[in-house]
N, C-alpha and C positions, 0 to 999 in steps of 0.2 A: 406508450411504455414509459414512466419517468424511470430510471434506477440510479440511485447514490451509487457511486463506487468510493469505495475508505480504501487503506492501504497503510502498512508498516502504523499500527496503531502505537505501539512498543510501550503498551503498560502505562500508557499517559490516560488516564480517567478522565481528568478536569479538561482535557485537549478534547476527549470522544463525547463526552457530555457535550461540552459545545457545539460539538458537529453534529449530533442528535438533533439538538434545538433547530439548526438550521435545516435540517433534513426534514422535520417535522414539517418545517415551515414551505417547504415547497412541492408537498403532497406528493412524495417518492412511494410511487408504487410498489418498488423492490430493493434492497439494500442487499449488495456484493463489496462480499470484503474478500480482498486480494493478499492477505497472510499477512505473519508478522504482528501478529497479536500482543504477545508475549516478547519480552525481551528489553533491556535497558531501564523501563520505569518502575516505579514504586507499587502499583495497581495490577499486578496480572490477572489475578483473582477477579476484580473486580469489572475489566475488560472482558475475559472470557466469558462472563455471565451477560456482560451486554451483548456479548457478536452471537454468542452461541442464540439467546432467546429473537435477537433481532436479524438476521442478517437469511437470506433464504441461498446464499450461496457464500463459503467461506473458504479458502485455501489455506495450505500450511507453507509459511516458509521458514528461510533457513534458519530463524530462531526459534520458532514454534518447533524445530525437528532437533535443534539442539538442546531444547528442555527436555526434550522425550530420549536424549542419550543418541539421537538417531546419526548423529553430523559429529565428528569428532571434534572436542573443544580447541585443540590446536590451529584449527581454521578460522580462529576467532583471535583478534588482539584481546591482550590482558583486561581491559575494562570490559568487553564483551562477556570475556568467561567468566570476570564476577557477578555480574548481573544475570547470568544463566542457571550459575552455581547458586545464587539468591534464589532467584525465582522457582527452581524448585522443590526448595520448600513453601515456599507462600503458594500454593497452589495443590487444590483436594483432587483425590484419585480421581476422581469423576470428573475434573474438567481436563486431567493429565489424559484419561481415555478419548475426552472428546478430543484431542488435539492428534489425537493417537491414529483417527480416524477421518482425517481431511484430505483431500487430496492436493497435489500442487499444479493441477494443470485442470480443467474443465473447460467443455465444448457445449455451446447453445447454439442456437437455429442463428443469430447473428453475432456472438461473439467468443472468442476463443480467450479465456482466462488463465494466466499463470502468474506465478510470485513473481519471476525474475524476468524469465524472456519464454517464448513458445517453444525454441527446440534445447533450453535449458532450465527447467522451470523453478530449480532451484537456486541456480549461482549464476548467476549472468547477467553484467550491467550492459544495459541498451541506454548509451548516456551519448552518442554519437551517429551520424547517419548511413557510417559502413557498419556499425554492429545491427543498427536496425534494417538495414538492405540484405543481411546476411541471415535475417530471419524471417525474410518473406516468405520463402516456402515452407515453413514451419508451422504454417496455419492456412486454413480454408475457409474462416470464414472471412468475412468484411472487415472484422474488427478485429485488432489483439488487442488485449489488457492488460498491463503490466505493472507492477510496483516493485521495489527493491533497492531503484537507486534514490529515494525520497525526493525524487525530482519531479517537478507538475512541467513534462513537457511532450511533445508528440510528432508523429511524425507521417505524412502521408507518400505512400509508395508507388510505382506504376510502372510492370515489365515493360521495357521497349526493347526488342529483338534482345538482345541477350544482355541487356546490365538492368537493374532495377534504378531506376529514378527516385530519390528520396528527395524530400523537402520536409527541414524542421519547423513544428511549430508550438512557438515558443506562447506561453502561460500568458493571456490578459485577462485576470478575475472579472467573470460576471457577465462575459461577453461570448458570447453561445458562436461555436463554429460549426458551422455547415459539413456532414461529411454526404462530400460525392461518393457515392458506391461505386461511380468509374472506379476509383481508388480502392488499396488497401489502409488501414488505418492501425497505427500503434500508439497505444493513449496510457500513459501515466498520471491517475491523480495527485500524484506526491502524497507525502506524510502525513498523515493524523496528528501522530507524537513525537516525531524528530525532523522536522524540515532542516534539508542541504543545500537550498537552495536560495541561501542568505534571506528567507522573508520567514521571521519564526512564528507567524502565522499559520496555525492548523489548515490543512490542506484535504480539500476532497472535492471528489468532479460528479455532474448530472448528466447522463445517456438517456435523450431521449429516443426513443426508436422509432415514434410516429412522426416526428418535425426533424429526424436524423438530425442531431445535432449534439455536440460537448461542449460543457462548459463546465472550467475550474471556479470555484470560490474558497476564498480563503476567511479564517475568523479568527478572531484575537480571545486570546484564552489567560486565565492566569495561572501565566509562567511560576512567575511567586511562588504562588503556593505549593504548586511542583517541584520548584528547585528546594524548597523546605522538607520537602516530604522526603525527596530522594536523602536530603540530608541526615532525617531523623531514620530513616530507613539502615543506614550504614553502608549505603552503595555507593559510588564515585563520586566527587563532590563536582567532576568533569562535566556528569551528565546531565544534570542542572547546568551546570555556565552553557553549555553549547546551546540548549534550548532558548537563551536570549537573541543568541550570533545567528541562528536559522542554518548552524551547519555539523 
């Protein structure tokens, strides 16, 4: 089974559309979304419509929950808060009801999906070996799929006596990584709508559960158009500028 894994779309329709073109070319059998469909960007309703209709699994991220009023806005920086308040006004009641019913963690036969981390599904950044190792016992499947950090990266982990040996897996777009199931794997597809690893291209990944491979992919999209639409919406201009930097 070929599964397209997307995360952290953040209401960036232009990036999402380009990613879906590539997903279609790769003949994905399913699409899994790890959360934060909304937040930051100028197209929350359009992105909800696409993910709602196309994804077989979708999680709730911290921005999704904040739009619903389930997370105190004091937990967000002023720019994120402003975008969340704007997005509440630009989502239909039907879309808000759909977001309301999303889980933040799902376990399948092969993978545990969590927006942030297996042990703290809403708000923990896994961006180093130490935090990855601390999540080893928080999931029982061979693979853990996470988003939240907007960083395309992964970790190969194995228990050795009382320690967890952890190896960082760097992103190499287009090159499959063989998933030896002797190990546990924590894998982050990166962000569709707001990458933060200094590569402005939209990021997603393909999980092949027959060949047992994981492949990151990067897609260029029209950042200038998104920036213009952010300004036209009256959202903070920095949300457009940062897209050019991949940060």
